[in-house]
C-alpha positions in Angstrom: 13.0 -35.5 -16.1 11.0 -34.0 -13.2 7.6 -32.5 -13.7 7.0 -29.0 -12.4 3.6 -28.5 -10.9 2.3 -25.0 -11.7 -0.4 -23.6 -9.4 -2.1 -20.2 -9.7 -1.5 -17.5 -7.2 -4.9 -17.9 -5.5 -4.2 -21.6 -4.9 -0.8 -20.6 -3.4 -2.4 -18.0 -1.1 -5.1 -20.6 0.0 -2.4 -23.1 0.9 -0.1 -20.6 2.7 -2.6 -18.4 4.4 -6.0 -20.2 4.2 -9.1 -19.3 2.3 -10.5 -15.8 2.1 -12.4 -15.0 5.2 -10.1 -16.8 7.6 -8.3 -14.7 10.2 -4.8 -15.6 8.9 -5.7 -14.8 5.2 -7.4 -11.5 6.2 -4.3 -10.5 8.2 -2.2 -11.3 5.1 -4.5 -9.4 2.7 -4.5 -6.3 5.0 -0.8 -6.3 5.4 -0.3 -6.7 1.7 -2.6 -3.8 0.9 -0.8 -1.5 3.4 2.5 -2.5 1.7 1.1 -1.8 -1.7 -0.2 1.6 -0.7 3.2 2.6 0.7 5.0 1.4 -2.4 2.5 3.3 -4.6 2.9 6.5 -2.7 6.7 6.2 -2.9 6.6 5.6 -6.6 4.3 8.6 -7.2 6.6 10.8 -5.0 9.7 9.7 -6.8 8.1 10.1 -10.2 7.5 13.8 -9.3 11.1 14.2 -8.2 10.1 14.9 -4.6 11.9 13.9 -1.4 9.9 12.7 1.6 10.5 16.0 3.2 9.3 18.0 0.2 6.1 15.9 0.0 5.5 16.3 3.8 5.9 20.1 3.5 3.4 20.3 0.6 0.7 18.4 2.5 1.3 19.5 6.0 2.7 16.4 7.6 6.2 15.3 8.6 9.0 13.4 6.8 8.8 10.8 9.5 5.1 10.2 8.8 5.7 9.9 5.0 8.5 7.5 5.7 6.4 5.4 8.0 3.6 5.1 5.4 6.1 4.2 2.6 7.7 1.5 4.8 4.4 0.0 5.9 4.9 1.0 9.5 1.9 3.2 10.1 -1.8 3.1 9.7 -3.1 6.0 7.7 -6.3 7.9 8.1 -8.4 8.3 4.9 -8.5 12.1 5.3 -4.7 12.2 5.5 -4.2 9.9 2.5 -6.5 12.1 0.5 -4.6 15.2 1.6 -1.2 13.7 0.6 -2.5 12.7 -2.8 -4.4 15.9 -3.4 -2.1 18.6 -1.9 1.2 16.7 -2.0 1.0 14.9 -5.3 -1.7 16.8 -7.2 -3.9 13.8 -7.7 -7.3 12.4 -6.8 -8.0 9.3 -4.7 -10.5 6.7 -6.1 -11.5 3.7 -4.0 -12.6 0.3 -5.2 -14.3 -2.3 -3.1 -14.2 -6.0 -4.2 -16.7 -8.5 -2.9 
């Protein structure tokens, strides 16, 4: 019978990408947050029954830009993100900083 070693996610990230503060880990964390933001916007848009084009029209941007955000292919300005959430989705953006 083989024993399965269970490690927590932080230990996994440390072994794969290095400890927090290292360049490789910071690059991973930044990429993950961009992915998460795109997935969150896509989920909110779909929950409201909007196409990418409809969301873009509501907040004054393009379907291509919405697609690029949802597919993690574009950096997004904070002011644009706030406009998409406020005007396009009818929500309010709250930020959280972890130290």
